[in-house]
C-alpha positions in Angstrom: 0.1 0.0 0.3 1.1 3.7 -0.7 0.5 6.7 1.4 -1.8 8.1 -1.2 -3.9 4.4 -0.9 -3.5 5.0 2.6 -4.8 8.6 2.5 -7.2 8.0 0.2 -9.4 5.1 3.0 -9.6 8.4 4.2 -11.9 10.7 3.1 -11.8 13.1 6.4 -8.7 13.9 5.1 -10.0 16.2 2.7 -11.3 18.4 4.5 -10.8 22.1 4.7 -10.4 24.3 7.8 -10.4 28.0 7.2 -10.1 27.5 3.8 -7.5 24.9 4.4 -6.6 21.7 3.1 -6.7 19.8 6.8 -3.4 18.4 8.6 -4.5 16.3 11.0 -1.3 16.0 13.5 -3.8 15.0 16.7 -3.3 11.0 16.3 -2.1 10.3 19.3 -5.2 11.7 21.2 -8.0 10.0 18.5 -7.6 8.4 15.1 -9.4 9.0 12.2 -11.1 6.4 11.1 -10.4 4.4 7.5 -13.7 3.5 4.9 -13.7 0.0 6.0 -14.5 0.7 9.5 -16.9 3.4 9.4 -18.4 0.4 6.8 -18.5 -1.6 8.9 -20.0 0.1 11.8 -22.8 1.0 10.0 -23.8 -2.4 8.1 -24.4 -3.7 11.7 -25.9 -1.1 12.7 -28.6 -1.2 9.6 -28.8 -5.4 9.5 -27.3 -7.3 11.9 -28.0 -5.2 15.1 -29.2 -7.8 17.8 -28.0 -8.4 21.6 -25.4 -10.7 21.6 -24.9 -14.3 23.2 -28.4 -14.9 24.6 -30.6 -15.0 21.7 -31.1 -18.0 19.9 -32.6 -15.9 16.6 -30.6 -15.3 12.9 -29.8 -11.9 14.2 -28.2 -12.7 17.0 -26.0 -15.6 16.0 -24.4 -13.3 13.3 -23.7 -10.4 15.5 -22.3 -12.9 18.0 -20.7 -14.5 15.0 -18.8 -10.8 14.7 -18.2 -9.6 18.1 -16.7 -13.0 18.3 -14.8 -13.1 15.7 -13.2 -9.0 16.8 -11.9 -11.8 19.5 -10.1 -14.1 17.7 -8.4 -11.2 15.1 -7.7 -9.4 18.4 -5.6 -12.2 19.8 -3.8 -12.8 16.5 -2.9 -9.2 16.4 -1.1 -9.1 20.1 -0.1 -12.9 19.7 -2.0 -14.3 22.5 -1.7 -18.0 23.1 -5.7 -18.2 24.1 -8.6 -16.1 22.6 -10.0 -16.1 26.3 -7.3 -13.9 27.0 -8.5 -10.6 25.4 -11.0 -8.8 27.5 -13.0 -6.3 25.5 -13.6 -2.6 27.4 -14.5 0.6 26.6 -11.0 1.6 26.1 -7.6 1.5 27.8 -8.9 3.9 30.7 -11.8 0.8 31.6 -9.0 -1.9 31.6 -6.9 -0.4 33.5 -9.3 0.3 36.1 -10.2 -3.1 35.7 -7.1 -4.6 36.7 -6.1 -2.1 39.4 -9.2 -3.3 40.7 -9.4 -6.9 40.7 -6.0 -7.7 40.2 -5.7 -5.2 44.0 -9.0 -7.4 45.6 -7.3 -10.2 45.0 -3.6 -9.7 45.6 -3.1 -6.2 47.1 -3.0 -6.0 50.6 -1.7 -3.2 53.3 1.5 -1.3 53.1 2.0 -3.9 49.6 3.8 -1.2 46.9 2.6 -0.3 43.1 4.9 1.1 41.0 4.2 3.3 38.2 6.5 5.9 35.8 6.4 9.5 36.0 5.6 9.5 32.2 2.2 7.7 32.5 -0.6 8.8 31.3 -3.4 9.6 33.9 -5.3 6.6 33.3 -2.3 4.8 34.1 -1.8 6.8 37.7 -5.2 7.3 39.3 -6.9 4.0 39.1 -3.8 2.7 41.5 -4.2 5.5 42.9 -7.8 4.8 43.9 -6.4 1.3 44.6 -3.5 1.9 46.6 -6.1 4.1 48.8 -8.7 1.1 49.3 -6.3 -0.9 50.1 -3.8 1.0 52.5 -0.2 0.2 49.4 2.1 2.5 48.4 2.1 3.7 45.0 5.8 4.3 44.2 7.2 6.1 41.3 9.8 5.4 38.5 10.9 8.3 37.7 13.0 9.1 34.1 16.0 10.4 32.8 16.6 13.7 31.6 15.7 13.1 28.3 12.5 11.4 29.6 13.5 8.1 29.1 12.6 5.4 31.6 15.7 3.0 32.2 15.8 -0.6 33.5 17.9 -0.6 35.9 16.2 2.0 37.9 13.0 0.1 38.0 15.1 -2.8 39.2 16.7 -0.6 42.0 12.4 0.9 43.0 11.1 -3.1 42.9 11.3 -4.6 46.7 9.8 -7.7 48.2 6.5 -5.5 48.9 5.4 -4.7 45.1 2.6 -6.2 43.7 2.7 -5.3 40.4 4.3 -2.9 38.2 2.5 -0.5 35.1 4.2 1.3 32.8 3.3 2.2 29.5 4.7 1.3 26.2 5.0 4.6 24.9 5.0 7.9 26.3 1.8 9.8 24.7 3.8 12.9 25.5 7.8 12.0 24.9 7.2 9.6 21.6 9.7 7.5 23.3 9.7 3.7 23.1 10.5 2.1 26.8 12.3 -1.2 27.1 9.1 -3.0 28.0 10.5 -6.4 27.4 13.8 -5.6 29.3 11.3 -4.1 32.5 8.7 -7.3 32.3 12.3 -9.2 32.6 13.5 -7.9 35.8 9.8 -7.7 37.2 9.3 -11.4 36.6 13.2 -11.5 38.2 11.5 -10.6 41.0 8.4 -12.2 41.2 6.2 -8.7 40.2 3.7 -9.1 37.0 3.5 -6.3 34.6 0.8 -4.1 33.3 2.1 -2.4 29.8 -0.8 0.7 29.1 -0.5 0.1 25.2 -2.7 3.1 23.7 0.4 4.6 21.5 2.5 1.1 21.5 -0.6 -0.8 19.0 -0.1 1.5 17.0 3.5 2.3 16.4 5.3 -1.1 17.1 4.3 -4.8 16.2 3.2 -6.4 19.5 4.0 -9.5 20.6 2.6 -9.9 24.0 4.0 -13.5 24.6 7.8 -12.1 23.4 7.2 -9.1 25.5 5.8 -11.2 27.9 4.0 -8.9 29.9 0.8 -10.2 32.2 -2.0 -7.3 31.0 -1.7 -5.3 28.0 -4.5 -2.4 27.6 -5.0 -0.2 24.2 -8.2 2.1 22.8 -9.9 0.9 19.3 -10.3 5.0 18.7 -6.5 5.3 18.4 -6.7 2.4 16.4 -8.9 3.5 13.5 -11.4 1.5 14.7 -14.9 3.1 16.4 -14.6 5.0 19.5 -16.1 3.0 22.7 -14.2 0.1 22.3 -10.8 -0.8 24.1 -8.5 -4.0 24.8 -7.3 -6.0 27.9 -4.9 -8.5 27.4 -4.5 -10.3 30.0 -2.5 -14.3 30.6 -5.5 -16.7 31.5 -3.3 -17.6 35.0 -4.1 -13.7 36.6 -7.8 -13.4 34.2 -8.6 -16.9 36.1 -7.6 -15.3 39.9 -9.5 -12.7 39.9 -12.3 -11.2 40.5 -15.0 -9.7 38.6 -14.8 -5.5 38.1 -18.5 -5.1 37.9 -22.3 -7.0 38.1 -24.6 -8.2 35.5 -26.1 -10.2 33.0 -23.3 -12.0 30.9 -20.5 -12.3 33.5 -22.5 -15.1 36.1 -23.0 -18.8 35.7 -25.8 -18.9 38.3 -27.4 -16.4 40.2 -29.2 -17.2 43.9 -30.2 -15.2 46.2 -28.1 -17.7 48.4 -24.8 -16.5 46.3 -23.6 -16.0 42.9 -21.1 -18.4 40.8 -19.0 -16.0 37.6 -18.6 -17.5 34.7 -15.3 -18.4 33.1 -13.3 -15.3 31.4 -13.6 -13.6 29.3 -17.0 -13.2 30.3 -16.6 -12.5 33.3 -15.2 -9.2 33.0 -17.8 -8.5 30.2 -20.8 -7.4 31.9 -24.0 -6.0 30.6 -24.4 -5.8 27.0 -21.1 -4.9 25.1 -20.7 -2.5 22.3 -21.7 -4.4 19.7 -21.7 -2.6 16.7 -18.6 -1.4 17.3 -16.0 -4.0 18.8 -16.4 -5.5 15.3 -14.8 -2.5 13.9 -11.0 -3.7 15.4 -11.4 -6.6 12.8 -11.1 -4.1 9.5 -9.1 -1.6 11.8 -6.0 -4.2 12.4 -6.2 -5.2 8.7 -4.9 -1.5 8.0 -3.1 -1.7 10.1 -1.7 -4.6 9.2 -1.5 -3.3 5.9 0.7 -0.1 6.7 3.5 -2.3 8.3 3.7 -4.5 5.4 4.2 -1.6 2.9 8.0 0.2 2.5 6.5 2.8 1.5 4.9 4.2 4.7 7.8 2.8 6.7 9.9 5.2 4.7 7.8 8.4 4.7 7.4 7.7 8.5 11.0 7.3 9.0 11.9 10.3 7.0 9.1 12.3 8.8 11.1 11.5 12.2 14.3 12.7 11.1 12.8 15.6 9.4 11.1 17.6 12.3 13.2 16.0 14.8 15.7 17.5 12.9 14.4 20.9 12.7 12.8 21.4 16.2 15.9 19.8 18.0 17.6 22.7 15.7 15.4 26.1 16.7 17.3 28.0 19.6 13.9 29.3 20.8 12.2 26.3 20.9 12.7 23.1 23.5 12.0 19.6 22.5 10.9 17.1 25.2 11.5 13.7 24.1 15.0 13.2 22.6 15.9 10.1 21.7 19.5 8.4 22.2 19.0 6.3 18.8 16.2 7.3 16.2 14.2 3.7 16.7 12.9 4.5 19.9 11.2 7.5 18.7 7.5 7.7 16.9 6.5 10.8 14.6 5.2 12.2 18.3 6.8 15.6 19.0 6.3 17.7 22.3 7.3 21.6 22.6 7.2 24.3 24.8 8.3 27.6 23.3 9.3 30.6 26.1 7.3 33.8 25.5 4.6 31.2 23.7 1.5 30.0 25.3 1.2 26.5 24.2 -2.7 27.3 23.3 -1.7 30.2 21.3 0.0 28.6 18.9 -2.6 25.8 18.7 -5.1 28.6 17.5 -3.0 29.6 15.5 -1.9 26.9 13.7 -5.5 25.7 13.4 -6.3 29.0 11.5 -3.7 27.3 9.0 -5.5 24.4 9.3 -3.0 22.2 10.9 -4.9 20.1 13.9 -2.5 19.8 17.0 -3.0 18.7 20.3 -2.5 21.6 23.3 -2.0 21.3 27.2 -0.8 18.5 29.6 -2.0 15.8 27.2 -3.3 14.1 30.9 0.0 13.7 32.1 0.3 16.7 34.7 3.3 14.9 37.0 5.9 14.5 33.4 4.3 18.2 33.2 5.3 19.0 36.5 8.4 17.2 36.1 9.6 19.1 32.7 8.6 22.1 34.9 6.1 22.8 32.7 2.3 23.9 32.5 1.7 22.4 29.7 3.2 21.3 25.9 2.3 21.9 22.3 1.8 18.1 20.5 2.1 16.9 16.8 1.3 13.3 16.3 1.2 11.9 12.9 -0.3 8.2 11.3 0.9 6.8 8.2 -1.9 8.3 6.8 0.4 12.0 6.9 3.3 12.5 4.9 6.3 14.5 4.4 4.5 16.9 2.9 2.3 18.1 6.1 5.4 17.6 8.3 7.6 20.1 6.4 4.3 22.4 6.2 4.1 21.9 10.1 7.6 23.2 10.7 6.6 26.1 8.2 3.6 27.3 9.9 4.9 26.6 13.4 7.9 29.1 12.4 5.1 31.6 12.0 2.8 31.2 14.8 6.4 31.2 16.7 7.0 34.9 15.2 4.2 36.2 15.5 4.2 35.3 19.3 7.5 36.0 20.7 
């Protein structure tokens, strides 16, 4: 697949903003959706809408097949050993909350420790804070180096005999740095500590094999992976899912219900209470197909590498700009760039870029502790997808220069 063929699958990219062609660089927040994803959702809403796993009529049977086919597709995409290790949620946030609650109930007690990093999204901080408050446990913070990188040796120094779980991101949504998760999992396992990986960015930009990484949990959102909103995935090793209590109660997650006591279904049903997002979850299938096509394209890979090289060089060599997440090697950097400019507020920069047709993110990026660590109140972030081009990257740098000159 060529870059043009990828772009042609996204009609929204032909939109104009204030008379300018749209340059969408807020992909780390939400990606756009290809026609195949939109068509699948419309197909199910129009002609396949029925509740799953319950009725025996054809619509229900077909809807159940679509939903469970998505589970198979995700299991293959992540390299899971068992399809039952895939739990559908509303997003990475819900997946992490599930683990924080259910793992905490089963395995965390007063005085135990949980480790997260300073570079985490709020979704991989707040659920653990809530669990620690509930269980009277201690939350410990893995600090980053001066460039924002997480170092395995620092994790090993932080782990103790009280550590019950480590929760880290595969790729920072602010810094765009690929963390050495395989090494960090190996260190944690050396001390018998399981690891949850927030893969909201990782699954988009890296080929993920959960058995190769050997992580115990992996969470991601569909809306960042070209699928419908309100979809998400939790991968969990079978041994952990089997040992954890359910997160929510209701229909579908039960085996038997009596007033004398209720027994629960096996995973993944145990963690999928109530009516699921049955029309949206199957859009993960065409979304995954699109991702795989992109990964098999040498042209797209070359374009993405050229974008990283060009934007890194342009930002790092502008004395007015502070670039966060500078990699030691370019292979450790995805096409995501966060900056600040002294004398120019990040939101003002974003508003000026918007007038030039460029959609970027400004603010704390749901990572306030990392902002504090970097000594800023917010940043400007540009995040690229396979449908973005080097030409758009050059236009972004040109417009950013204009915006800075207008403000400073």
